[in-house]
C-alpha positions in Angstrom: 6.3 20.0 -4.7 3.2 22.1 -4.2 1.4 18.8 -3.3 4.0 18.2 -0.6 3.3 21.6 0.9 -0.4 21.0 0.7 -0.1 17.9 2.6 2.2 19.4 5.2 -0.4 22.0 5.8 -3.1 19.3 6.2 -0.9 17.6 8.8 -0.4 20.9 10.6 -4.2 21.5 10.6 -4.9 18.0 12.0 -2.3 18.4 14.7 -3.4 21.9 15.7 -7.1 20.6 16.0 -6.0 17.4 17.7 -7.5 15.3 15.1 -6.4 11.9 13.7 -3.7 12.9 11.1 -2.8 9.4 9.9 -4.6 10.0 6.6 -2.9 13.3 6.1 0.6 11.7 7.0 -0.1 8.9 4.5 -0.8 11.4 1.7 2.3 13.4 2.7 4.5 10.3 2.7 3.2 9.4 -0.8 3.8 13.0 -2.0 7.3 13.0 -0.8 8.0 9.7 -2.4 6.5 10.9 -5.6 9.1 13.6 -5.9 11.9 11.3 -5.0 12.2 12.0 -1.3 12.2 8.4 0.0 14.1 9.2 3.1 11.6 11.9 4.2 8.7 9.6 3.2 10.1 6.8 5.4 10.2 9.3 8.2 6.6 10.2 7.8 5.7 6.6 7.5 7.4 5.9 10.9 5.4 8.8 12.3 2.2 7.5 11.0 2.9 4.1 12.2 3.4 5.3 15.7 0.1 7.1 15.7 -1.7 4.1 14.0 -0.5 1.7 16.7 -2.0 3.9 19.4 -5.3 3.9 17.7 -5.5 0.0 18.0 -7.0 -0.4 14.5 -5.5 -3.6 13.4 -6.2 -3.1 9.7 -4.6 0.3 9.6 -1.6 -0.9 11.6 -1.0 -3.8 9.1 -1.3 -1.3 6.3 1.1 1.1 7.9 3.7 -1.6 8.5 3.4 -2.7 4.9 4.1 0.9 3.7 7.0 1.2 6.1 8.4 -2.0 4.5 8.1 -0.5 1.0 10.2 2.5 1.9 12.8 0.3 3.8 13.1 -1.8 0.6 13.6 1.4 -1.6 16.3 2.6 0.8 18.1 -0.8 0.6 17.3 -2.1 4.2 15.8 -5.5 3.0 16.2 -7.1 6.5 14.2 -4.4 8.2 11.6 -4.6 5.4 11.0 -8.3 5.9 10.7 -7.7 9.7 8.0 -5.1 8.9 6.2 -7.4 6.6 6.3 -10.2 9.3 4.8 -7.7 11.8 2.1 -6.8 9.3 1.2 -10.4 8.7 1.0 -11.1 12.5 -1.3 -8.2 12.8 -3.6 -9.5 10.2 -3.7 -12.9 12.0 -4.5 -11.4 15.4 -7.4 -13.4 16.7 -9.2 -10.2 18.0 -8.9 -8.6 14.5 -10.2 -11.7 12.9 -13.4 -11.5 15.0 -14.1 -8.0 13.6 -17.3 -8.2 11.5 -15.7 -6.5 8.6 -12.6 -8.7 8.5 -13.6 -11.2 5.8 -14.9 -8.5 3.3 -12.0 -6.2 3.7 -9.2 -8.9 4.0 -8.5 -8.5 0.2 -7.8 -4.9 0.7 -5.3 -5.5 3.6 -3.7 -8.5 2.0 -3.2 -6.7 -1.3 -1.5 -3.8 0.5 1.0 -6.1 2.1 1.6 -8.0 -1.2 2.4 -4.7 -3.0 5.2 -3.9 -0.5 6.4 -7.5 -0.7 6.8 -7.0 -4.5 9.2 -4.2 -3.9 11.3 -6.3 -1.5 11.6 -9.1 -4.0 12.4 -6.7 -6.8 15.2 -5.1 -4.7 16.5 -8.6 -4.0 16.5 -9.5 -7.7 13.8 -12.2 -7.1 11.7 -11.3 -10.2 9.7 -14.4 -10.5 8.6 -14.2 -6.9 7.8 -10.5 -7.4 5.7 -11.6 -10.5 3.7 -14.1 -8.3 3.1 -11.4 -5.7 2.1 -8.9 -8.2 -0.5 -11.3 -9.8 -1.8 -12.0 -6.3 -2.1 -8.3 -5.5 -3.8 -7.6 -8.7 -6.3 -10.4 -7.9 -7.0 -8.9 -4.5 -7.6 -5.4 -5.8 -10.0 -6.7 -8.3 -11.9 -8.5 -5.6 -11.9 -5.3 -3.6 -13.3 -3.4 -6.5 -16.1 -5.8 -6.7 -16.8 -5.6 -3.0 -16.2 -1.9 -2.6 -19.7 -0.9 -1.5 -19.6 -3.6 1.3 -16.0 -2.6 2.3 -17.1 1.1 2.6 -19.5 0.1 5.2 -16.6 -0.8 7.4 -14.0 1.7 6.0 -16.1 4.9 5.4 -13.1 7.1 4.8 -11.9 5.1 1.8 -11.1 7.7 -0.8 -13.0 7.6 -4.0 -11.1 6.0 -6.8 -8.7 4.3 -4.5 -9.0 0.9 -6.0 -8.7 2.3 -9.5 -5.2 3.9 -8.6 -4.2 0.6 -6.8 -5.1 -1.4 -9.8 -2.7 0.7 -11.9 0.0 0.4 -9.3 -0.4 -3.3 -9.0 -0.3 -3.6 -12.9 2.7 -1.4 -13.2 4.7 -3.6 -10.6 3.6 -6.8 -12.6 4.9 -5.0 -15.7 8.2 -4.2 -14.0 8.7 -7.8 -12.7 8.0 -9.2 -16.3 10.3 -6.7 -17.8 13.1 -7.7 -15.5 12.7 -11.4 -16.8 12.9 -10.2 -20.3 9.3 -10.7 -21.0 8.4 -7.3 -22.7 5.5 -8.5 -24.8 3.7 -9.9 -21.7 4.5 -6.6 -19.8 2.9 -4.6 -22.5 -0.1 -6.9 -22.6 -0.5 -6.6 -18.9 -0.4 -2.8 -19.1 -3.0 -2.7 -22.1 -5.4 -4.7 -19.9 -5.4 -2.1 -17.2 -6.1 0.9 -19.6 -9.6 2.2 -19.6 -11.7 1.7 -22.7 -11.9 4.8 -24.9 -15.2 6.7 -24.9 
């Protein structure tokens, strides 16, 4: 809960200084979700989405819609979650965005973000095999992003250090959950072991 208060203060500071508070809002929604407040996280996700849309940054907009879909799935509104995913997909396919010089190198980052939210939709719908396919695809995309991180940072300079390591763990965890729901505990354990860092 201390982290929630810290992120709320970061949002207040950004708003008072009339700065872009989307990153602070994103961290606040994650913090709220971490302590089980998905309804509040959803509200902050909506607030972040509104600000991101006004920025005109297609990649950020697609990511924000993807995160919104995740919270909608967790709150049981699968229809709305699928609509949000469709909007994220259309944003990624926008011809103007596709002409952006960083599109190809950062595509794995944006695609993986949407896939991680799609996993949660399919899990909530009980479609565990489809969730597994998406989790494997998302994991492949984060590994690609990790290999291209230096180039991606040229176009997304505010990418937080260690982002892809965290995302790899999230993707692996979701793959493990999908495998467990299919009764494949041994495979789930193996997937988890593959993501663990080598001991010093």
